[in-house]
N, C-alpha and C positions, 0 to 999 in steps of 0.2 A: 632647871628643867629635870635634872636627875632626881631631886627630891619628889617632884610631881610624879615621875615615872615609878619610883618606888612606892610612893604613897598610894597611888591608884592600883598598885599591885598588878601591873600589866603582865609580867612574866608568870606570876603565880596564879592569876585568876583568868584574865582575858585570853591569853594565848592558849592555855589548855582547853578553855571553853570553845574556841574556834576549831581547835584540833578535834575535839569530841564531836562537834557539829559536822565537820567534814567526814570523819570516820563513819558516823551514824548515817549520814546521807549516802555514803558510798555503799554500805552493806545492807541498808534497810529501805531503799527507795521504793520498793514494790510491796512492802508488807502493809497489811490493813487488818482492821478488826471491825465487826459489825456491832454497833451499840444500839440499845433500845431507843426508839424515838419517843419523846414525851408528848409531841403533838401530832405524830403520824402513827398509823397502825403498823407500818413496817419498821425495819431497822435503819440505822444511819451508818454509813460507811466512814470510818475514821482511819486515814493512813497514818502510819508512824511519822511520816514526814510532816504532818500537821503539828506534831509536838516538838520536832527538832529545833525550830526557831526559839523555843523557850530556853534552850541552852544558851543561846547568844544573849537573849534579853535578860536572863537572870544573872549571868556573869557580868554583863555590862552594867546592870543596875547595881550590883554589889561593888564593882570597881568605882563607879561614879559616886557612891555613897561614902567612900573612904575619904577622910579629910585630915589634913595637918593644920589645925587652926592657927598655930603660931606663925606659920609661913603663908597660909592662904589669906589671912585677914589683911595683909598688906595690899593696898589698892594698886600698886605699881605692877603687879604680876598679871599677865593675860590668861588667867586660869580658865575662864569660860571658853576662850578660843581653843585651848588645849583639850578641854573636855569635848567640845564639838568635833575637833579633829579625831579624837579617840573614837567617838560614836560613828563618825563617817568612815573611818578606816576599818573598824570592826565589821560594820555592815557591808562595806565594799568587799572585804575578804570573804565573808560568808556568802554573799551573792555570787562572787566569782567562783567559789568552790561549788555552789549549787548548779550554776550554769555549766561549768566544766563537767560535772558528774552527769547532769542531764544530757549533755551532748554525747559523752562517751557511752553512756548506758542507754541512750534513747528513752529517758524516763521523764515523763511529764510531771510526776510528783516531785522530782528533784527541782525542777523549775519552780513549782509551786512553793517549795520550801524557801527558795531564795526570795521570791516575791513576798511571801508571808513574813519573812524576816524584816523586810522593809516596813510593813504595816505594824507588826507587833512591837518593833523597836520604837517606832514613832508613837505608838500608844503608850509604851512604857515611859518614854520621855515626857509626854503630855501628862500622864498620871503622876510622875515624879514632880512636875511643876505644881500640882495641886497639893499633894501630900507625899512625903518620902516613902511611906509604906505602899502607896498606890502604884509606885513604879514596878514593884514585883507582882502585885496582885492583879493589876489590869490585864496584862497579856494572858496570864493563866486563866483568869475568869473568862476572857473572850474566847479562848480556844475551847473550853469545856461547854460554855453556853452554845457556841456554834455547833459543837459536836452533837449536843442533845436536842436542840430546837432549831438548828440551822437549815434543815431540809424540809421542803414541801412534800416530797416523797423520796424514794430511795436514792435517786441520782440527780435530783433537782434542788440545789440550794436556793434559799431566799436571797434577794438582792443585797440585803444588809450583811449576809454571812460571807464577806469577801474572802476569807481564808479558805473557803470550800470551793470557790469558783475554779473553773479549768485554767490551766497555765497560760494558754494563748489568748485570753480575753483581755484586749488592750485597755478598755475603760477601768477594769479592776486594777491592772498594773498602775495606771496613771493615778488612780485614787490612793493606792498604797504608797506610791512615791510622794504624793501630796501630804499624806499623814506623816510620813517620815520627815519631810522638810519642815512641816509645822512643829514636829517634835524637836528638831534641831534648833529652831528659833526659840522654842520654850526653854530648852537647855541653856541656850546662850543668855537668857534673861532670868534664869532661876538662881537664887542665892542658896547655896548648899548649907545645910545645918550640920553641926558636928554629929557624928554617930555615937550612940551610947552603948 
């Protein structure tokens, strides 16, 4: 297990990513910018907290892409279970940090960052099951597509733009949780290729 820990670069990649997520969530939970809308005449409101889950998804994708083929190609090692545990622990840590910050700062956008981390990590894991490069691209593409075309008008997102929905909307949370669980299943059954 020590070689897996070192190979996945948990201390060098995942832990700093989670710390960066927590720090950014703590200091920028109310910051936003108005972007031009591509299908509406008004602007679209993008909170910085909509981008913070990308820190978790990108560091986790990078970590999961690291391989030690000489050790991992042995069938006796339960590597998929270790990888699933890594994804689960990383998202649980990010979600806990977001909920704590949301409660302390009374910030709904911090709660949204936690919920969106569930969804975007699930999307990353599903994308990685299709193609390794899709693991990094899928969450980033989703965030920016939702930012530019996810609103019907200034404060009303489309139903498909789940990352823009209000924090307290239970159906969105359940959908994000379902996507994350599907991503974990996909990760469990994905055979990793060596990185080049």
